[in-house]
Phi, psi and omega in degrees: 000148181289160186261164168263134178261140183232170173015266192268026183277011175060235184299334177297328178268351185224077182301331181298345176284349177271152177316309184259103188207158171225143180211134165187166184052042176071018182232135174232127176242128190231164182214137183238097176284129175275112181247346188250131191305318182302325177291324181289315178300322182293315189275320188248350180096189187299314186269105182219169178304335181294323183298341180238022174079014182268150182257130174251122184242115176277131181241136173239129179236119180253126173250098185267015173279166169281354185237142181287161183235144174255140178239129178274101192288330180292352182260358180289142171224157167253117188264128178243133178228072181280125182312134176084358182233158175300145174291140186236151171238104184271127172280145178294151181268143174284164179301320179293329176296316186289316181299308180311314182292314181295320185274328181265353177247346178307337179264355179285149173277157187297335181270005173274145176304133180288127175280130179303147180278122183305150181268134181303137180091354182249090177093157184293149177278147176247157176083004181288150186151193187304319180295315180303311185297315178297322176287321176304311184298315180301306181295311183298327184291339179244356180293144175276104185234003183259132186261005182246124179254108175302161176286147180050045181212171186233127178248141179221161177171171181258146168239143187238135181232142174279099179260009177056036186066006180276068174294347173287346180289344188300330182286359174248009186259147168224136176270122181259114182238091184270335184252090171234150176204146169301138183285329185291327182225008175068015177291126187278153173260148177298152184297154178243139178227109185261120180274121183277350182304321178296337178266358183296146180292135172289125184258000000 
């Protein structure tokens, strides 16, 4: 489950302080894409999403309203508009997908064909064991899995996307969060679109 950021948590308690953010209706959503291998190792350990080309985006959502808000996590997308290519809409990966990718593809060389990530529920999982459990515990502890935004609070967590190692694509990416509504009256909020370009690593 994702965590709640409080008081002296700096940017975690104030998403507007991060370069990539969008705000309206008393809600601020910011995103911090991880593009550097050192950051991945520091946060996730040696066996991490970077080694298989997966992008980790830490998302912070601040609800400054007096009412709780519901977020439909299944509607979140990473929008890619790479020059000269068709636009793409990437779905967030589940924690199980990320673990499967890291453990079963981590030993592959970059020039080998990528094996499609299995769809949860289709066939028995492979690679389960101590490594699986440890990595799953690590990722689940930081993944964004809560669909409720409490009033006057900040919620944070990671979304993971398969970028096939193209971390340079981050400057052409936007985090699209379309489905939020106040829980007390079902009033919908206008969608949020966080441009990740301001947070992209300088090359």
